[in-house]
C-alpha positions in Angstrom: 11.0 -2.4 10.0 11.7 -4.7 7.1 8.8 -6.4 5.6 8.3 -9.7 3.9 6.7 -9.5 0.5 4.8 -12.2 -1.2 5.0 -12.9 -4.9 4.9 -15.7 -7.4 8.2 -17.3 -8.6 11.4 -18.5 -7.0 12.2 -17.3 -3.6 15.6 -15.5 -3.9 15.8 -13.2 -0.9 17.3 -9.8 -1.1 21.0 -10.5 -1.7 20.8 -11.5 -5.5 18.6 -8.4 -6.1 21.0 -6.2 -4.2 24.0 -7.5 -6.1 22.2 -7.0 -9.4 21.2 -3.4 -8.7 24.7 -2.6 -7.3 26.6 -4.2 -10.2 26.7 -1.1 -12.6 28.1 1.1 -9.8 30.6 -1.5 -8.6 31.7 -2.2 -12.2 32.2 1.5 -12.9 34.1 2.0 -9.7 36.4 -0.8 -10.7 37.2 0.4 -14.2 37.3 4.2 -13.5 37.9 4.8 -9.8 39.3 8.2 -10.5 35.9 9.5 -11.7 34.3 9.0 -8.3 35.2 12.5 -7.0 32.9 13.8 -4.3 32.1 17.2 -6.0 28.5 17.1 -7.1 29.3 18.2 -10.7 32.8 16.8 -11.0 32.3 13.1 -11.1 30.4 10.0 -10.1 30.7 10.3 -6.3 26.9 10.6 -6.0 26.7 7.0 -7.4 28.1 5.7 -4.0 25.3 7.5 -2.1 22.7 6.1 -4.5 24.2 2.7 -3.7 23.9 3.4 0.0 20.2 4.2 -0.4 19.6 1.0 -2.3 21.3 -1.1 0.4 19.4 0.7 3.2 16.0 0.2 1.6 16.4 -3.4 0.2 18.6 -5.2 2.7 16.4 -7.5 4.7 13.5 -7.5 2.4 12.7 -11.0 1.1 10.8 -11.1 -2.2 9.8 -14.0 -4.4 10.7 -13.2 -8.0 10.9 -15.4 -11.1 14.2 -16.2 -12.8 12.9 -14.6 -16.0 12.5 -11.3 -14.2 16.0 -11.5 -12.8 17.4 -12.4 -16.2 15.7 -9.4 -17.8 16.9 -7.1 -15.1 20.4 -8.6 -15.5 20.3 -7.7 -19.2 19.6 -4.1 -18.3 22.5 -4.2 -15.9 24.8 -5.4 -18.6 23.6 -2.7 -21.0 24.2 -0.1 -18.3 27.8 -1.4 -17.8 28.3 -1.4 -21.5 27.4 2.3 -21.6 29.9 3.1 -18.9 32.5 1.0 -20.8 32.0 3.1 -23.9 32.1 6.3 -22.0 35.5 5.4 -20.5 36.8 4.4 -24.0 36.2 7.6 -25.9 32.4 8.1 -26.0 32.6 10.8 -23.3 34.3 13.1 -25.9 31.5 12.4 -28.3 29.0 13.6 -25.6 31.2 16.7 -24.9 31.3 17.5 -28.6 27.5 17.3 -28.9 27.1 20.0 -26.3 27.3 22.9 -28.7 24.5 21.5 -30.8 22.1 21.9 -27.9 23.2 25.3 -26.6 25.0 23.8 -23.6 27.2 26.2 -21.7 29.0 23.9 -19.3 30.2 20.8 -21.0 31.3 18.9 -17.9 27.9 19.1 -16.3 26.4 18.0 -19.6 28.6 14.9 -19.7 28.0 13.9 -16.1 24.3 14.5 -16.5 24.1 11.5 -19.0 25.8 9.2 -16.5 23.2 10.0 -13.9 20.4 9.7 -16.4 21.6 6.2 -17.5 22.1 4.9 -14.0 18.9 6.4 -12.8 16.9 4.9 -15.7 18.5 1.5 -15.1 17.4 1.7 -11.4 13.8 2.6 -12.3 13.6 -0.1 -15.0 15.2 -2.9 -12.9 13.1 -2.1 -9.8 10.0 -2.0 -12.0 10.8 -5.4 -13.4 11.6 -7.0 -10.0 9.0 -5.4 -7.8 6.4 -4.1 -10.3 4.6 -1.0 -9.1 5.6 -1.8 -5.5 9.1 -0.4 -6.2 7.8 3.1 -5.4 7.0 1.9 -1.9 10.0 -0.3 -1.5 13.0 1.6 -2.8 12.3 5.0 -4.4 15.2 7.0 -2.8 18.1 5.9 -5.1 16.3 6.5 -8.4 14.9 9.8 -7.2 18.4 10.9 -6.0 20.0 9.9 -9.3 17.4 11.5 -11.6 17.1 14.5 -9.3 20.9 14.9 -9.6 20.5 14.7 -13.4 18.0 17.5 -13.4 20.3 19.7 -11.4 23.2 18.9 -13.7 21.0 19.8 -16.7 20.1 23.2 -15.1 23.8 23.8 -14.5 24.7 22.8 -18.0 22.1 25.1 -19.7 21.8 27.8 -17.1 25.1 28.1 -15.2 26.3 30.8 -12.8 23.5 33.4 -12.0 21.4 32.9 -15.1 18.6 31.3 -13.1 17.5 34.3 -11.0 15.0 32.4 -8.7 17.6 29.9 -7.7 20.2 32.6 -7.1 17.8 34.6 -4.8 18.9 33.0 -1.5 22.7 33.4 -2.1 23.1 37.1 -0.9 21.4 36.3 2.4 23.6 33.2 3.0 26.7 35.3 2.3 25.6 38.1 4.6 24.9 35.6 7.4 28.3 34.0 6.8 30.1 37.4 6.9 28.3 38.3 10.1 29.5 35.1 11.8 33.1 35.6 10.7 33.1 39.2 11.9 31.3 38.4 15.2 33.7 35.6 16.1 36.7 37.7 14.9 38.0 34.9 12.7 39.0 37.5 10.1 37.3 40.2 8.0 34.4 39.5 5.7 32.2 41.6 3.5 29.3 40.4 1.4 28.0 42.2 -1.6 25.4 40.6 -3.8 26.9 37.2 -4.7 30.5 38.2 -3.7 32.2 37.5 -0.4 35.4 39.4 0.3 37.7 37.7 2.8 40.8 39.0 4.5 42.6 36.9 7.2 46.0 35.8 8.5 46.6 33.6 5.4 45.8 36.2 2.8 42.8 37.6 0.9 40.3 36.1 -1.5 37.1 37.2 -3.2 34.6 34.4 -3.6 31.9 34.6 -6.2 29.1 32.3 -5.2 26.4 30.9 -7.5 23.4 28.8 -6.6 24.9 25.3 -7.0 27.9 26.3 -4.7 25.4 27.8 -2.2 23.8 24.4 -1.9 20.5 25.2 -3.6 20.9 22.0 -5.6 21.1 20.0 -2.3 17.8 21.6 -1.1 16.1 20.4 -4.3 17.5 16.9 -4.1 16.7 16.7 -0.4 13.1 17.7 -1.1 12.7 15.0 -3.7 14.3 12.2 -1.6 12.5 13.2 1.6 9.1 13.4 -0.2 9.6 9.8 -1.5 10.8 8.6 1.9 7.9 10.2 3.8 5.2 9.0 1.3 6.2 5.4 1.7 6.4 5.5 5.5 3.3 4.9 7.6 3.4 8.0 9.7 0.2 9.3 11.3 -1.1 11.9 11.5 0.0 13.6 8.3 1.1 16.7 10.1 4.0 14.7 11.5 5.2 14.2 7.9 5.0 17.9 7.3 6.9 18.6 10.5 9.7 16.2 9.5 9.9 17.7 6.0 10.1 21.3 7.4 12.7 20.4 9.9 14.8 18.8 7.2 14.6 21.8 5.0 15.8 24.0 7.8 18.5 21.5 8.6 19.6 21.5 4.9 19.8 25.3 4.8 21.8 25.2 8.0 24.2 22.6 6.6 24.7 24.7 3.4 25.4 27.8 5.6 28.0 25.8 7.5 29.5 24.7 4.2 30.0 28.3 3.1 31.4 29.2 6.5 33.8 26.2 6.4 35.1 27.4 3.0 35.5 30.9 4.4 37.3 29.7 7.5 39.6 27.6 5.3 40.6 30.7 3.4 41.1 32.8 6.5 43.0 30.3 8.7 44.4 27.5 6.5 45.3 28.7 3.0 44.3 31.4 0.5 46.0 29.4 -2.3 43.5 29.0 -5.1 44.5 25.4 -6.0 44.3 24.3 -2.4 41.0 26.1 -2.0 39.5 24.4 -5.1 40.5 21.0 -3.8 38.7 21.6 -0.5 35.8 23.2 -2.3 35.2 20.2 -4.5 34.5 17.9 -1.6 33.1 20.1 1.1 29.5 20.2 -0.2 28.7 16.5 -0.6 30.7 15.5 2.4 28.5 17.7 4.6 25.1 17.3 2.9 24.8 13.6 2.2 25.8 12.4 5.7 23.3 14.9 7.1 20.6 13.5 4.8 21.4 9.9 5.6 21.6 10.7 9.3 18.3 12.5 9.3 16.5 9.7 7.5 17.9 7.2 10.0 16.8 9.5 12.9 13.2 9.6 11.6 13.1 5.8 11.2 14.4 5.4 14.8 11.9 7.9 16.3 9.0 6.4 14.4 10.0 2.8 15.3 10.2 3.7 19.0 6.8 5.5 18.7 5.1 2.5 17.1 6.5 0.2 19.8 5.0 2.5 22.5 1.7 2.5 20.7 1.7 -1.3 20.4 2.3 -1.6 24.2 -0.6 0.8 24.8 1.6 3.5 26.2 0.3 7.1 25.8 1.5 9.0 22.8 0.7 12.6 22.0 0.0 11.7 18.3 -2.1 8.7 19.0 
């Protein structure tokens, strides 16, 4: 349910606020559309999902805000767009060159990290100016998603591959399960050893070396951050229902990541074992599966809770009442 908020100033509705918050993403999409790849560490594709979160949370909310607040937030939007303009006109190379000074091992993740930090910081600052402290209750998902992605990119930049043992822990188990499914369904031959998956099928053979980001561990972390923010702002009683939703979401996210690895394996076994073709498919498979799952699950929770509240309002029995 959308709520009407009261405040002092000029009644603007949600559309001007939505346009203001969306402007840096839309501007960057216009000047550099080729940078919006869907790979989580290969471009700005995540910006589009952050935009979707903002639209979902703010659309329909009417808020009275002063022109001065809108002007100030607009100045931040212009500054954010100026940064992306600089990045697309040579400043990205400056960022890449600075990586060695900080012990960065993956320069690409380092460079994309700053994009997410800048946009995430803009979202936090603009929402704080417009809504004050209420922004944490109104629209926390987009900033948390952006800054969470920045944290994951920083981990990948400084500790790539298998250098973070705790995050790598789950990988062998996912690969073993993947190999079991392939062999059981007789799709091809698969053998898992540590973080290696050896595939042999009708299209050829390939050995996949899987590290924690490719196994979807980053999506579990981002899911946890976004879901916690989402559940905290929702009026769900009793609290054990929130815990139940969160646990189901974790299980679902792990399942989606398992299906992602399985999809990559089936692609090698039945479509193409060509390295270039595989890399193209690999670069989009993760976000294409995870982010729709996350959005769909959030919408499902909202639908279920909305129906439940209507039943309670009508005095109908509910197991959690």
